[in-house]
N, C-alpha and C positions, 0 to 999 in steps of 0.2 A: 502494501498501501504506498502510494506516496505520502510524503508529509504536505502540509495546506498548512500555510501560511494566511493566519486571519487580523484583519486590523480589530480590535476591540477601539470603542470608540462610545464606553458609557456614558457620557456626560449630555451625549444628544438626546439623552431621552427625555431632560426637559422639551426642546425644543419638538420631539414626536411627539409626546401627552400634553404639549401647550394647545387649547383652546384655537381654532384658526380665528379670524376675527372676518374672514372672505374677501378680503383686500390682499393685494400682491404688493408685496415688498416693494418688488424690481419696479415697480412702477409707484408705488409711495417715495422712490428715492430719487427717480424722476423728475415729479413735482415737486417737490422738496430740493431747492436748489443747492442748500449748504447742508447737502444731506452728510452724519459725520462719515461714515464708510464706503461712498462713493467716490473710488480714486481716483476715478478719468470718464471722461463723458465725450462723445466723439458725436458725430453729425447722426450716425444711424446705430449706437454700440454705447455700453457703459460696464463699469468694471468696476464692483462691489464687491469688498471682505464679504465673508461667512461670517455671520454673527458668533456662529457655532459650528466652528471651527474643526478638523482633523486635524492637525496641524498650523503652526503659526503660519501667515502667510498665504491661507488658504482663501482665494479669492474667486470669483464668477465671471463669465464672460456673457453676454448676454445683449439684445436686441434692444433698444428704445421701445421698440410697440409691441404690445403684449400680443405674440405670438407662441402658439406652441407647438407647433409642428415647422421642420424643414421645408417640407412641399412652399408654407408659404410665406416663407427667406425669400428676397428678391436678391439680383446680384449683388447690387450696391452694398446691401446689408451684410451680404456673407461674403466680401471682398473686407469690409472692413472690421467684421465679427474676427475674421482669420487673421489681419492683420494688429487686430489689439493681442489678439493670443501671443504673436510673436513678440509682440510689445510686453507683456505680460511676463513671461519665459525670461527675457532678456533683464526686465527693472526684479526681478525674483534673481536671477544670478548672481545681478550684481550687489544687492542689498542684504540678499538670504546666505548663498553662496549654499544651494541642496545640493545632493549628491546625485538627485533624481524627481524624477515628477510623477502624480499621477494624474491622467487627466479625462476627463468623461462626460459623460453627455446620459441622463436619467430622460427616457421618456416615456411617458403615462405612468400613474400609482402599480401598475406592476412590474414593474423595472424600478421602483425606490424611490421614484419621483415625489420630493415632500411639496414641490409646486408645479402645479401640473399644467396650467395656463400659459406660464411664461419660458418658453427654449430657455437654457443658461447651460454654460458649458466650465464644471468645477475643475480646476486645477490649484493644487495639493503638491506643496512641495514636502520632498522627503530626504532624509539625511541616514547615512548608516547608521544601523541602531537606535534610529530614532522610538524604538518602541522597551516597554521595562517594564519592570513589576507593576510600577503605580496603579495604571485601568485594569491590571487585573485583583491585583490584593486590595487595593484601596477603593476601586470605582473612580479615581481623579486619573486625569488627563493633566501633564504641566506643561504647560504654553510661556516659555522663558518672557514673553513680551505682551504688555496690555495692545488691546483692538486698536484705544486712542494713539497710542504712540506708534506703532505703524503705522496706521492712518494716515498721521502726520509724514511721518519719512516717504511711504508712497507716494504722498499728494504731489510733492516736491519733486520725487525723482519723475512721474509719469509727465512735470509740466519742460522737464529737458527733450531739447530736439533727439 
């Protein structure tokens, strides 16, 4: 039998159990021009920090318009989404120096999407040995930096050419 790697994230249970207000948090970030955790906004695309991160620097790239299917994304949006993804990787490599990334999209509830109606791509920085005993023993994930501090650093970096 093959060994199975497991990514434990027990701190996310508060997000899973939290009653959903019915509002799209990505659309709410667009409406609030001073969104604390929106680190970049283009013409068609935004980059938002995940406030329930799997790891420090867990970001999401999403279209600004509320669209849940790839088939609904036009060529301008697709181009900017993937250019934003490249930019995210460049910025995270420079600022956080991860050893790798998990990049993924959950399409539909059965695929694990917590936000079904607004397409978004998760980018999770990974480091060799970034898992330890804390999540298993204490149901605690150690994130070494506050979301506010990292948001400030990322926003400045995304402004650079």
